[in-house]
C-alpha positions in Angstrom: 67.2 57.4 52.1 64.5 55.2 50.7 61.7 57.6 51.6 63.7 60.5 50.1 64.1 58.6 46.8 60.3 57.9 46.8 59.3 61.5 47.4 61.8 62.7 44.7 60.4 60.3 42.2 56.9 61.4 43.0 57.8 65.1 42.5 59.5 64.3 39.1 56.5 62.3 37.9 54.1 65.2 38.8 56.4 67.9 37.2 56.9 65.9 34.0 53.2 65.1 33.6 52.1 68.8 34.1 54.8 70.0 31.6 53.7 67.4 29.0 50.0 68.0 29.6 50.3 71.8 29.3 52.4 71.5 26.2 49.9 69.2 24.5 46.9 71.3 25.5 48.5 74.6 24.3 49.4 72.9 21.0 45.8 71.9 20.5 44.5 75.4 21.5 47.3 77.3 19.6 44.8 79.7 18.0 44.4 81.5 21.3 46.8 84.1 22.6 48.5 83.3 25.9 46.7 86.1 27.8 43.3 84.9 26.7 43.8 81.1 26.5 40.9 79.4 28.3 42.9 76.4 29.2 45.6 78.4 31.1 42.8 80.1 33.0 41.2 76.7 33.8 44.5 75.1 34.8 44.5 76.6 38.3 41.0 75.0 39.0 42.2 71.7 37.5 45.3 71.6 39.7 43.1 72.2 42.8 40.8 69.4 41.7 43.6 66.9 41.1 45.3 67.5 44.5 42.1 67.7 46.5 41.3 64.3 44.9 44.7 62.9 45.8 45.1 64.3 49.3 41.5 64.2 50.5 39.0 62.2 48.4 41.0 59.1 47.5 42.4 58.5 51.1 39.0 59.1 52.6 37.0 56.8 50.3 39.6 54.1 49.8 40.2 53.7 53.5 36.5 53.1 54.0 36.2 51.0 50.8 33.4 53.2 49.5 34.4 52.6 45.9 31.0 53.0 44.3 30.4 56.4 46.1 33.9 57.5 45.0 33.2 56.5 41.4 29.9 58.5 41.3 31.6 61.5 42.9 34.5 61.2 40.4 32.0 61.3 37.5 30.1 64.2 39.0 33.3 66.3 39.5 34.5 65.5 36.0 31.1 66.5 34.5 30.6 69.8 36.3 34.3 70.8 36.0 34.1 70.3 32.2 30.8 72.3 32.0 32.5 75.1 33.9 35.5 75.0 31.5 33.2 74.9 28.5 30.7 77.6 29.5 32.8 80.0 31.7 36.3 79.8 30.3 36.0 78.7 26.7 32.5 80.2 26.3 31.9 78.0 23.3 28.1 78.0 23.7 27.9 74.4 22.6 25.5 71.7 23.8 26.3 69.5 26.8 27.3 66.5 24.7 29.4 68.6 22.4 31.1 70.2 25.4 31.9 66.8 26.9 33.2 65.4 23.6 35.5 68.4 23.0 36.7 69.2 26.6 36.1 66.3 28.9 39.5 64.7 28.2 41.3 67.7 29.7 39.6 67.1 33.0 39.8 63.3 32.9 43.4 62.8 31.9 45.1 64.4 34.9 42.4 63.1 37.4 42.8 59.5 36.1 46.6 59.7 35.8 47.2 61.1 39.3 44.6 58.7 40.8 46.6 55.8 39.2 49.9 57.3 40.5 48.4 57.6 44.0 47.2 54.0 44.0 50.5 52.8 42.6 52.5 54.4 45.4 50.0 53.2 48.0 50.5 49.7 46.7 54.3 50.1 46.9 54.1 51.4 50.4 51.9 48.4 51.5 54.4 46.0 49.9 57.3 47.7 51.8 55.3 47.4 55.0 54.7 43.7 54.4 58.3 43.1 53.6 59.4 44.9 56.8 56.9 42.9 58.8 58.2 39.6 57.3 61.8 40.7 58.0 61.0 41.5 61.6 59.0 38.3 62.0 61.9 36.3 60.5 64.4 37.9 62.9 62.2 37.2 65.9 61.8 33.6 64.8 65.5 33.1 64.3 66.2 34.6 67.7 63.7 32.3 69.3 65.1 29.2 67.5 68.6 30.2 68.6 67.5 30.7 72.2 66.4 27.1 72.2 69.9 26.0 71.2 72.0 28.0 73.6 70.8 26.6 77.0 71.3 23.0 75.9 74.9 23.5 74.8 75.9 25.6 77.9 74.1 23.3 80.3 76.0 20.2 79.0 79.4 22.0 79.2 78.8 23.2 82.8 77.9 19.6 83.8 81.2 18.4 82.4 83.2 21.1 84.1 81.5 20.3 87.4 82.4 16.6 87.2 86.0 17.4 86.3 86.3 19.9 89.1 85.7 16.9 91.5 87.5 14.1 89.6 90.4 15.9 87.8 90.7 19.5 89.2 94.1 20.0 87.4 92.4 19.9 84.0 89.5 22.1 85.0 91.1 25.5 84.0 91.5 24.4 80.4 87.8 23.4 80.3 86.8 26.7 81.8 88.8 28.5 79.0 87.1 26.4 76.4 83.7 27.2 77.9 84.6 30.9 77.9 85.3 30.8 74.2 82.0 29.0 73.6 80.2 31.6 75.7 81.7 34.4 73.7 80.6 32.7 70.5 77.1 32.1 71.7 76.5 35.5 73.4 78.3 37.8 70.9 79.4 36.1 67.6 76.1 34.3 67.1 74.2 37.7 67.1 75.7 38.4 63.7 73.8 37.0 60.6 77.0 35.2 59.5 80.3 34.3 61.1 83.5 32.8 59.6 83.8 29.1 59.3 86.9 29.3 61.5 85.0 30.7 64.4 82.1 28.3 64.0 84.5 25.3 63.8 86.4 26.4 66.9 83.1 26.4 68.7 82.3 22.9 67.4 85.8 21.7 68.3 85.3 22.8 71.9 81.9 21.3 72.1 83.1 17.9 70.7 86.0 18.0 73.2 83.6 18.4 76.0 81.5 15.6 74.7 84.5 13.3 74.4 85.2 13.9 78.0 81.6 13.3 79.1 81.3 10.1 77.1 84.8 8.7 77.7 84.7 4.9 77.7 81.0 4.9 76.7 81.1 6.4 73.2 83.8 6.9 70.5 84.0 9.9 68.1 85.4 10.0 64.6 85.6 13.7 63.9 87.1 15.0 60.6 87.2 18.4 59.0 88.4 19.5 55.6 88.1 23.3 55.1 89.5 25.1 52.0 88.5 28.6 53.0 88.2 29.1 56.8 87.1 32.7 56.2 84.0 31.6 54.3 80.9 32.9 56.0 78.1 30.7 57.4 75.1 31.3 59.7 76.1 30.6 63.3 74.9 27.7 65.4 73.5 25.6 62.6 75.8 22.5 62.7 75.7 22.2 66.5 72.1 21.0 66.4 73.1 18.0 64.3 76.1 17.1 66.4 74.4 17.6 69.7 71.5 15.3 68.5 74.0 12.6 67.6 75.6 12.6 71.1 72.3 12.9 72.9 70.5 10.0 71.1 73.3 7.6 70.1 73.5 4.2 71.8 76.1 3.2 74.4 79.3 1.6 73.2 78.9 3.0 69.7 80.8 5.2 67.3 79.7 8.6 66.2 81.0 9.8 62.8 81.2 13.5 62.1 82.5 15.0 58.8 82.6 18.6 57.9 83.9 19.7 54.5 84.0 23.0 52.6 85.0 23.4 49.0 83.8 25.2 45.9 81.7 27.5 48.2 79.7 24.5 49.4 79.6 23.3 53.0 78.7 19.7 53.8 78.1 18.2 57.2 77.5 14.5 57.6 76.8 13.0 61.1 76.1 9.3 61.6 75.3 7.5 64.8 73.6 4.3 66.0 70.3 4.5 67.8 67.5 2.3 69.2 64.3 3.5 67.7 62.2 1.4 70.1 63.5 3.2 73.1 63.2 6.7 71.6 60.4 9.2 71.7 60.4 10.2 68.1 58.8 13.6 68.9 61.6 14.6 71.3 64.1 12.8 69.1 63.6 15.2 66.2 62.5 18.4 67.8 66.0 20.0 67.5 66.3 18.9 63.8 62.8 20.3 63.1 63.9 23.7 64.5 67.1 23.5 62.4 65.0 22.9 59.3 63.0 26.0 60.1 66.1 28.1 60.4 67.5 26.7 57.2 64.3 27.7 55.4 64.7 31.2 56.7 68.4 31.6 56.2 69.1 29.5 53.2 65.9 29.3 51.1 66.6 27.2 48.0 70.2 27.1 48.9 70.4 24.0 51.1 69.7 20.3 51.2 68.8 18.6 54.5 68.4 14.8 54.5 67.7 12.5 57.4 68.2 8.7 56.9 67.2 6.3 59.7 67.2 2.9 58.1 70.2 1.1 59.7 71.9 4.1 61.4 70.7 7.6 62.0 72.4 9.8 59.4 71.9 13.5 58.9 73.4 15.2 55.8 73.4 19.0 55.4 74.6 20.7 52.3 74.8 24.5 52.2 75.4 26.8 49.2 77.5 29.5 50.9 77.5 32.0 48.0 
């Protein structure tokens, strides 16, 4: 559809120019009868020159960046074409300079105009190609970043189910059903650019339930949500990185605070946990958050705030503009 619009616009530009150009030229040479008008006779040669220039000369010389050679050739074509018009068609019998001053414009105007149009559309094509390459690169980078998230989440859930199948087999079916929901979200829902907050929160609820089971007696969780519009759209698997990071790096016998709010088309996630900086490898500690920051830059440019505070406690605050 886009290519069709482009070709249609090109055709219209060409037609409108030729109509205007012919009208102006005939107005200037109105003293001639149509049958013997030298401009109308020269027009066929002019059309050939214009489209040979557009279809052959410009692509050939611009591709090789022979701009000086093209400029010299352009001047030569304009000069000799004008001399042919002056001496063969108009038969004015005037000098070379007089001929150029009176008739050169009729050769130069269409050649220059259509050369400009060719370069303009070439520039637009290059911009479209660059945008398409950026879009494809962005999609590939997002898929790569999401692929780094999925194995961690599923691996932790499987470990929990395994331990429960040994210690509390009666409760294992419910965990398997929760894992099934999370698998569906990760494998299918997360392929979409955006999902509803309702689906994303269900995924987070299940994950936090798994983590409460895994860390029972070792860590406590204060998890609160306040969602005004559960059908509001959000990019999938963004918040899980923050929450997973808190569980993974929080100290033993500590409290993890998780708050997720949505109102006025703004989503806010605040996650706080205690950590021992001396025992942490800061590179591994923040790698998930660095990947998250990259995803936010791709998905929500100029529409997010991402803050990390690690003075007394490790606190991550993410605010998204969902509009």
